[in-house]
N, C-alpha and C positions, 0 to 999 in steps of 0.2 A: 624126545628126550626130556624136555622141560616138564611135560605132563607126568612122566614116570617119576621124576625126582620130586615133583610137587605132591604126588600121591604118597610117597614114602615120608615126606616131610610132615604131612597132615597126620599120617599114621603114627609117626614118632611123637608128635605133639599130644595126640590123644593118649597114647600109652604113658607118656611122661606125666600127664595130669593124673591118670589113674594110679600110677605107682607112688606118686608123691602123696596122694590122698590116702593110700593104704598104709603108709608108714606110721609107725607108732612114735609119738613124741618122746623125747628123752625123759622129761619130768612128768609125763602124763597130765600135768596141769589140771585144768578145770574139767576135763573129760571124765576123770575118775569120780567127780562129784555126781555126775548124771548117770553113772553106771557103766560108762565106757572105759576104755583104756585098760590098763595093766593086768597083771596076774597070769594065771595059767590058762585062761580061756581064750587066748589069742589064736590066730589061725595057724601059725607055725610053732607054737609053744612060747616059752619065756622070751628068750632073745635069739632063738634059732634062725629067724628070718632076717634079722637086722643086717648082717653082712651081705646077704643076697640082695636085699632091697637097696643097700648102699651101692653095690656094684651095678645093679640094674639101672638105678637112677643116674649114675655116672656115665654108663654106656649110652643111655638115651640122651643125656645132655650133650655128650660129644657128637652123637648122631645128629642132634638138632642143629648144633653149630656148623657141622660139615654140610648138611643139606642147605642150610641158610646161605652159606658161602657159595656153594655151587649154583644155587638159584640166582644169586646176585651176579655172579660171573656170566651165567648164561643169558641173563636179561640185558647185559651191557653189549653183547654182540649184535651187530645189525642182522635183522632177520633176512633170510634169503628171499629173493624176488620170485614171484610166482610166474607161471607161463603167460598169464594174462597181462601182468605188469611188463614183462619183457616184450610182448607183442605191442603194447601201447607205446613203449619207448622206441621201438624200431619202426613203427608205422609213421610215415611222413604225413603232415597235415596237407590235405589237398584243398584247393580253392573250391568253394561251393559246398563243402561238407562241414559238419560241426555246427557251432553256434553262429547264427546269422549276425551280421554287423548291426550294431545298435542304431536305431533310427532316432533322430531328434524329435522331441515332443512338440516343439514350437517351430514354425518356419523360420528360416534365416532372416536376418535383418533386411527389411524392405520387402518381405514376402507378402503375399496376398492371403487374407483370411476369407473364408467363404461367408456368405450372408448369414446372419443370425448367430455367429460365433462371437465370443468376447473379443473385442478388438476389431471386429468386422464393421463395415460402415454401411 
């Protein structure tokens, strides 16, 4: 479920970026200086696509917010335990299995060191 919503979220993000970049600015600004922008050479004509792009941008923005909210809510739920994790919880620890007990590195107080070892006599 999470992966499906994440796929749609990424798809909506990419579409939102493309739609915003395709929109014509209201004042055409500096783009008209470099030969871009304005006039009758636009993709949808003069202002024919403006309401379409405004609606599309609004719809994609709403979709972005909804998928973001759903992803946050899904990530807060604890994930279900797998069969292996359930088996590990139910299996009692038996003596002699698992990690061996830790052995001391030095002998106990008053212990005997072998000849040639530090502390040996």
